[in-house]
C-alpha positions as CSV (number, residue, x, y, z in Angstrom):
1,M,-5.8,-17.7,-15.3
2,R,-2.6,-19.4,-14.4
3,P,-1.3,-19.1,-10.8
4,V,1.2,-16.3,-10.2
5,Y,4.0,-16.5,-7.6
6,I,6.4,-14.1,-6.0
7,V,10.0,-15.4,-6.0
8,G,11.9,-12.3,-5.0
9,V,11.4,-9.0,-3.2
10,G,13.6,-6.0,-2.6
11,I,13.4,-2.6,-1.0
12,H,15.2,0.7,-0.4
13,K,14.6,2.4,2.9
14,F,11.8,5.0,2.8
15,G,12.8,8.5,3.9
16,R,14.6,11.5,2.6
17,F,17.8,11.1,0.5
18,E,18.6,14.5,-0.9
19,D,21.9,13.5,-2.6
20,K,20.6,10.1,-4.0
21,P,18.8,10.0,-7.3
22,Y,15.7,7.9,-7.8
23,T,17.6,5.9,-10.4
24,Q,20.0,4.6,-7.7
25,M,17.2,3.9,-5.2
26,G,15.3,2.0,-7.8
27,L,18.3,0.1,-8.9
28,E,19.1,-1.0,-5.4
29,A,15.6,-2.3,-4.8
30,A,15.5,-4.1,-8.2
31,S,18.9,-5.7,-7.7
32,M,17.9,-6.9,-4.2
33,A,14.7,-8.5,-5.6
34,L,16.7,-10.3,-8.4
35,A,19.2,-11.6,-5.9
36,D,16.4,-12.8,-3.6
37,A,14.9,-14.6,-6.6
38,N,18.2,-16.1,-7.7
39,M,17.2,-14.7,-11.2
40,P,19.4,-13.0,-13.7
41,W,18.0,-9.8,-15.2
42,R,18.0,-11.4,-18.7
43,D,15.3,-13.9,-17.5
44,V,12.8,-11.1,-16.8
45,Q,10.4,-10.9,-19.7
46,Q,8.3,-7.9,-18.8
47,A,8.6,-5.0,-16.3
48,Y,6.2,-2.4,-14.9
49,C,7.1,0.7,-12.9
50,G,4.7,2.4,-10.5
51,R,5.4,6.1,-10.1
52,M,3.6,9.4,-9.9
53,Y,5.9,12.4,-9.5
54,L,8.9,11.1,-11.5
55,P,9.5,11.8,-15.3
56,A,8.4,9.8,-18.3
57,T,10.3,6.5,-18.9
58,T,11.2,6.2,-15.2
59,G,11.1,2.4,-15.4
60,L,13.4,2.4,-18.3
61,R,15.8,4.9,-16.7
62,V,16.1,2.7,-13.6
63,L,16.0,-0.8,-15.1
64,G,17.9,0.0,-18.2
65,Q,21.0,0.2,-15.9
66,L,20.7,-3.6,-15.5
67,G,21.0,-4.0,-19.3
68,R,18.8,-3.3,-22.3
69,T,17.4,-6.7,-23.1
70,G,14.6,-5.5,-25.5
71,I,11.7,-6.2,-23.1
72,S,8.7,-4.0,-22.6
73,I,9.1,-1.6,-19.6
74,I,5.9,0.3,-18.9
75,D,5.3,3.1,-16.4
76,V,2.0,2.9,-14.5
77,E,0.4,5.8,-12.7
78,A,-2.8,5.5,-10.5
79,A,-2.2,8.0,-7.7
80,C,-1.5,6.3,-4.4
81,A,-2.4,3.0,-6.0
82,S,0.3,3.2,-8.7
83,G,2.3,0.3,-7.4
84,G,-0.9,-1.8,-7.0
85,A,-2.0,-1.1,-10.5
86,A,1.4,-2.0,-11.8
87,L,1.3,-5.3,-9.9
88,A,-2.2,-6.0,-11.3
89,Q,-0.9,-5.6,-14.8
90,A,2.0,-8.0,-14.1
91,C,-0.4,-10.6,-12.7
92,M,-2.5,-10.4,-15.8
93,A,0.5,-10.8,-18.1
94,I,1.6,-13.9,-16.3
95,G,-1.8,-15.3,-15.5
96,S,-2.9,-15.0,-19.1
97,G,0.1,-16.9,-20.3
98,A,1.6,-14.0,-22.3
99,K,4.7,-14.0,-20.1
100,D,6.3,-16.3,-17.6
101,T,8.3,-13.8,-15.6
102,A,7.9,-10.1,-14.7
103,M,9.3,-7.5,-12.4
104,V,7.3,-4.8,-10.7
105,L,9.2,-1.7,-9.5
106,G,7.8,1.1,-7.4
107,V,9.9,4.2,-7.0
108,E,9.3,7.8,-6.0
109,K,11.0,11.1,-5.0
110,M,8.2,13.4,-3.8
111,P,8.3,17.1,-3.0
112,R,8.2,18.1,0.6
113,G,4.8,19.1,2.1
114,F,1.3,18.1,1.1
115,M,0.7,16.9,-2.4
116,D,0.0,19.7,-4.9
117,P,-3.8,19.3,-5.7
118,R,-3.2,20.6,-9.2
119,Q,-1.4,17.3,-9.9
120,L,-4.7,15.5,-9.1
121,Y,-7.8,17.7,-9.6
122,E,-9.4,20.3,-11.8
123,D,-9.6,23.9,-10.7
124,W,-13.3,23.7,-9.9
125,Q,-12.7,20.6,-7.7
126,I,-9.8,22.4,-5.9
127,A,-12.1,25.4,-5.3
128,T,-14.5,23.3,-3.2
129,G,-11.8,23.3,-0.5
130,L,-11.7,19.5,-0.1
131,S,-8.8,18.6,-2.3
132,Q,-5.9,18.9,0.2
133,N,-5.0,16.0,2.4
134,P,-5.9,15.4,5.1
135,I,-9.1,17.6,4.9
136,P,-11.3,14.8,3.4
137,W,-10.2,12.2,6.0
138,A,-10.7,14.7,8.8
139,I,-14.3,15.4,7.6
140,R,-15.0,11.7,7.3
141,A,-13.5,11.1,10.7
142,R,-15.8,13.7,12.3
143,R,-18.8,12.2,10.6
144,H,-17.8,8.7,11.8
145,M,-17.5,10.1,15.3
146,Y,-20.9,11.7,15.1
147,E,-22.7,8.6,13.7
148,H,-20.9,5.8,15.5
149,G,-19.3,7.2,18.7
150,T,-15.7,6.8,17.5
151,T,-13.4,8.7,19.8
152,V,-10.3,10.8,19.2
153,E,-8.4,8.4,21.6
154,Q,-9.3,5.4,19.4
155,I,-8.0,7.1,16.3
156,A,-4.8,8.1,18.1
157,R,-4.2,4.6,19.4
158,I,-3.8,3.4,15.8
159,S,-0.9,5.8,15.5
160,V,0.6,4.6,18.8
161,K,0.3,1.0,17.5
162,N,2.0,1.8,14.2
163,H,4.8,3.8,15.7
164,K,5.5,0.9,18.1
165,N,5.7,-1.5,15.2
166,S,8.1,0.8,13.3
167,V,10.8,0.4,16.0
168,H,11.6,-3.0,14.5
169,N,11.4,-2.1,10.8
170,P,14.8,-0.9,9.5
171,Y,13.2,0.3,6.3
172,A,10.8,2.8,8.0
173,M,11.5,6.5,7.9
174,Y,10.6,6.9,11.5
175,Q,11.5,4.3,14.1
176,K,10.3,5.8,17.3
177,E,7.6,4.9,19.8
178,F,5.2,7.5,21.0
179,S,2.7,7.4,23.9
180,L,-1.0,8.2,23.5
181,E,-0.5,11.5,25.3
182,Q,2.3,12.4,22.9
183,V,0.2,11.7,19.9
184,L,-2.8,13.6,21.2
185,N,-0.6,16.6,22.2
186,S,1.2,16.8,18.9
187,P,0.2,19.7,16.7
188,L,-3.3,19.6,15.3
189,V,-3.3,19.4,11.5
190,N,-7.0,18.9,10.8
191,D,-9.3,18.2,13.7
192,P,-9.3,15.3,14.8
193,I,-6.0,14.4,13.0
194,N,-2.8,15.3,14.8
195,L,0.7,15.5,13.3
196,L,1.8,12.2,14.8
197,S,-1.2,10.5,13.2
198,I,-0.5,11.4,9.6
199,C,2.0,10.2,7.1
200,A,4.7,12.2,5.3
201,P,5.3,12.1,1.5
202,N,8.9,11.0,1.0
203,E,11.2,8.9,-1.1
204,G,11.9,5.2,-1.6
205,A,11.7,2.2,-3.8
206,A,10.6,-1.5,-3.7
207,A,10.6,-4.3,-6.2
208,I,9.0,-7.7,-6.8
209,V,9.9,-10.6,-9.1
210,L,7.0,-12.7,-10.3
211,C,6.7,-16.1,-12.1
212,S,4.2,-18.5,-13.4
213,G,3.9,-21.7,-11.6
214,D,5.6,-23.5,-14.4
215,V,8.9,-21.8,-13.8
216,A,8.8,-20.7,-10.2
217,H,10.5,-23.8,-9.0
218,K,13.6,-22.8,-11.0
219,Y,14.1,-19.8,-8.8
220,S,12.6,-20.6,-5.4
221,D,11.8,-23.5,-3.1
222,A,9.1,-21.6,-1.3
223,P,7.4,-19.1,-3.7
224,I,4.5,-17.0,-2.4
225,E,1.3,-17.2,-4.3
226,V,-0.5,-14.0,-5.5
227,A,-3.9,-15.4,-4.8
228,G,-5.7,-12.3,-5.8
229,C,-4.9,-8.8,-7.1
230,S,-7.2,-6.1,-8.3
231,H,-7.2,-2.4,-9.1
232,K,-10.4,-0.4,-9.3
233,V,-11.7,3.2,-9.3
234,A,-14.6,4.6,-7.3
235,L,-18.1,4.6,-8.8
236,Y,-20.4,7.6,-8.8
237,T,-18.8,9.6,-6.1
238,H,-15.2,9.9,-4.8
239,F,-14.3,9.5,-1.1
240,S,-13.0,13.1,-0.9
241,V,-13.6,15.7,-3.6
242,P,-16.7,15.8,-5.9
243,L,-16.4,14.0,-9.2
244,Y,-18.3,14.9,-12.4
245,T,-21.4,12.8,-11.5
246,Q,-23.2,12.9,-8.2
247,S,-26.4,11.1,-7.1
248,A,-28.0,10.6,-3.7
249,K,-30.3,7.9,-5.0
250,V,-27.9,5.2,-6.0
251,T,-26.1,2.7,-3.9
252,N,-22.5,3.8,-3.8
253,P,-20.3,1.2,-2.1
254,H,-16.8,2.4,-1.1
255,V,-14.2,1.5,-3.7
256,T,-12.3,-0.5,-1.0
257,Q,-15.5,-2.6,-0.5
258,L,-15.7,-3.3,-4.3
259,T,-12.1,-4.1,-4.6
260,A,-12.0,-6.3,-1.6
261,A,-15.0,-8.3,-2.8
262,E,-13.3,-9.1,-6.1
263,V,-10.0,-10.1,-4.5
264,Y,-11.7,-12.3,-1.9
265,A,-13.5,-14.1,-4.7
266,Q,-10.2,-14.5,-6.7
267,A,-8.4,-15.9,-3.6
268,G,-11.3,-18.1,-2.5
269,I,-11.2,-16.6,1.1
270,G,-12.9,-14.1,3.3
271,P,-11.6,-11.4,5.7
272,E,-11.7,-14.0,8.5
273,D,-9.0,-16.0,6.7
274,V,-6.4,-13.3,6.6
275,D,-3.6,-13.4,9.2
276,V,-1.8,-10.1,8.6
277,M,-2.6,-6.9,6.7
278,E,-0.9,-3.8,5.4
279,V,-3.5,-1.0,4.8
280,Q,-3.5,2.6,3.7
281,D,-3.0,4.8,6.7
282,T,-2.6,8.2,5.1
283,D,-3.7,9.1,8.6
284,A,-4.9,7.0,11.5
285,F,-8.6,7.4,10.7
286,C,-7.9,6.1,7.2
287,E,-6.7,2.9,8.7
288,L,-9.8,2.6,11.0
289,E,-12.1,3.1,8.0
290,A,-10.2,0.4,6.1
291,Y,-11.0,-2.1,8.9
292,E,-14.6,-1.7,8.1
293,H,-14.5,-1.5,4.3
294,I,-12.2,-4.6,4.1
295,G,-14.6,-6.5,6.3
296,L,-12.8,-6.9,9.6
297,C,-15.9,-5.6,11.4
298,P,-19.3,-4.0,10.5
299,I,-19.4,-0.4,9.5
300,G,-19.1,1.8,12.6
301,E,-17.3,-0.7,14.8
302,G,-13.7,0.0,13.8
303,G,-13.1,1.7,17.1
304,R,-14.0,-1.5,18.9
305,L,-11.2,-3.4,17.2
306,V,-8.8,-0.7,18.4
307,D,-10.1,-1.0,22.0
308,D,-9.9,-4.8,22.0
309,G,-6.3,-4.8,20.6
310,D,-7.4,-7.0,17.7
311,T,-5.1,-5.2,15.2
312,Q,-2.0,-5.2,17.3
313,I,0.8,-7.8,16.8
314,G,-0.5,-10.7,18.9
315,G,-4.1,-9.7,18.3
316,R,-6.7,-11.4,16.2
317,I,-5.7,-9.7,12.9
318,P,-2.5,-7.6,13.1
319,V,-2.5,-4.5,10.8
320,N,0.4,-2.5,9.6
321,T,3.1,-4.5,11.3
322,S,5.7,-2.5,9.3
323,G,4.6,0.6,11.0
324,G,2.4,1.6,8.2
325,L,2.7,4.8,6.1
326,I,2.5,6.8,9.4
327,S,5.9,5.5,10.2
328,K,7.4,4.6,6.8
329,G,6.2,7.7,4.9
330,E,4.4,7.4,1.6
331,P,6.5,7.5,-1.6
332,V,3.3,6.8,-3.6
333,G,4.8,4.8,-6.5
334,A,6.5,2.5,-4.1
335,S,3.8,2.3,-1.4
336,H,2.0,-0.9,-2.4
337,V,5.1,-2.6,-3.5
338,G,6.6,-1.9,0.0
339,Q,3.5,-3.4,1.6
340,I,4.1,-6.6,-0.5
341,F,7.7,-6.7,0.8
342,E,6.4,-6.6,4.4
343,L,3.9,-9.3,3.7
344,V,6.3,-11.6,2.0
345,S,8.7,-11.2,4.9
346,Q,5.8,-12.2,7.3
347,L,4.7,-15.2,5.2
348,R,8.3,-16.4,5.0
349,G,8.7,-16.0,8.8
350,R,11.5,-13.4,8.4
351,A,9.9,-10.3,10.0
352,G,11.9,-10.6,13.3
353,A,10.5,-8.8,16.3
354,R,7.3,-7.8,14.4
355,Q,6.6,-11.4,13.2
356,V,3.0,-12.6,13.2
357,E,3.2,-16.2,14.4
358,G,2.1,-18.7,11.8
359,A,1.1,-16.2,9.2
360,K,-0.1,-17.9,6.0
361,V,-2.3,-15.3,4.3
362,G,-1.6,-11.6,3.9
363,L,-3.5,-8.7,2.4
364,A,-2.2,-5.3,1.2
365,H,-4.5,-2.3,0.5
366,V,-3.9,1.2,-0.9
367,I,-6.3,3.9,-1.9
368,G,-5.8,7.4,-3.2
369,A,-6.9,10.3,-5.4
370,G,-9.6,9.7,-7.9
371,G,-10.8,6.8,-5.9
372,N,-7.9,4.6,-7.1
373,C,-7.8,1.4,-5.0
374,A,-5.6,-1.7,-5.2
375,I,-5.7,-4.8,-3.0
376,T,-3.5,-7.9,-3.2
377,V,-3.9,-11.2,-1.3
378,L,-0.8,-13.4,-0.8
379,K,-0.7,-17.1,0.4
380,R,2.1,-19.4,1.3
C-alpha cells in the first residue's frame, strides 16, 4: 500500500444550530479543508461522507455545492464509527493506487435526547432493556468497580479533565470548567454516570483532504501521514446489547483491542509511542475503558492512570485534549473526523493552550452500536 497523507483539515463548531441546515455546515467544513490544503475542488478525485441520521445522498447534497465534477461521492454509515469507516475507505482508495486525492466529510444533525434504539437494534434486542445509552456503559462501569476497585471519583475526574481542556477549544459545544464536586453532584443518569460525565448528541461537521505521497508536495510542505487506519466490528458478542450469537467458551477480545492491534501493526508502533490521543468518551467510564483496551495500561488499571494524572495535558499520554465528546458533543457522522482535526492541529503545533509539547504521533478512536470501532494513527 502507498503512503497516505493529510494535507488539509476543516471543521464546523459542534453544537446546536437550529436555523442552519446540514448542507451549510458541511460546506463550511469542506471549504475550510480545501483552503487549508491549497487544493481546488476539481483536484479531488473521490469523496466519502460519514453520516448516520441524515438522508440518502448527503455527501452529494453537501459537496455538490462545490461543483459537480463527475467524481464518486459515497455515503458511509457505521454508527458512531461512521467517520472512521469513511476515512478507512479513502485510505484504501489512495493506498491501493486507485486514486491520488480524496476528501472525507463527516456531518450530522441529530435529534435531541438519547438515540432512538430502533435506529440501531431489533425489537427483541431492545426488549432486553440494554439498548439505551448509557445503560450498557453504566453496567460495565459497575462491573469494573466490583472487579478492579475503580471508584466513582476516578470516573468523574475524567469528566473534570475533559471539561478543563474544552475551555481552550473554540469548536466545542461546551467550554466550561467544572470541579469534581460539581460533576459528582450533577443529576444521576445511570449509576455511576452523572449528567456532567456524559456526552450530548448534537450537530456539526468536519472534513479531511488526503493525498498519495506522489502528489502531497504539490499542496503542503508538511503533510501528516496516516500511518494506520482500520474499521472493525465486534466478534461473537457486542459490548452492550446481545447479538445473534453468544458463547461463553470462546475468547472474545474487545473490538477496540482487535482494531488497535491491527493499526499498531500498520503504523509500526505500540501504545507507548503515541504522544496524544482522542478516544470515545460517550461517558467518562467509556474513556477509562478505552485506556485499557488501547493498551495504555493493563486491564483494571485505568483508574490508576487517572490518579497519576497521566492522561492530562502535561501527563505521560494526554487524552482528549479537545475536551472529548463530553465537551464537544457527538454528531456521530462527524465525530472521528473531528478527532482527526484535533490531532492534526496537535501534530502541527497549532493547538494553542491545549498543545501537547513535541507531539509527533496521535491516535483517534471511536466505538459505537453494533460493535463498530475505528482507530487511526497519524505521524508527522
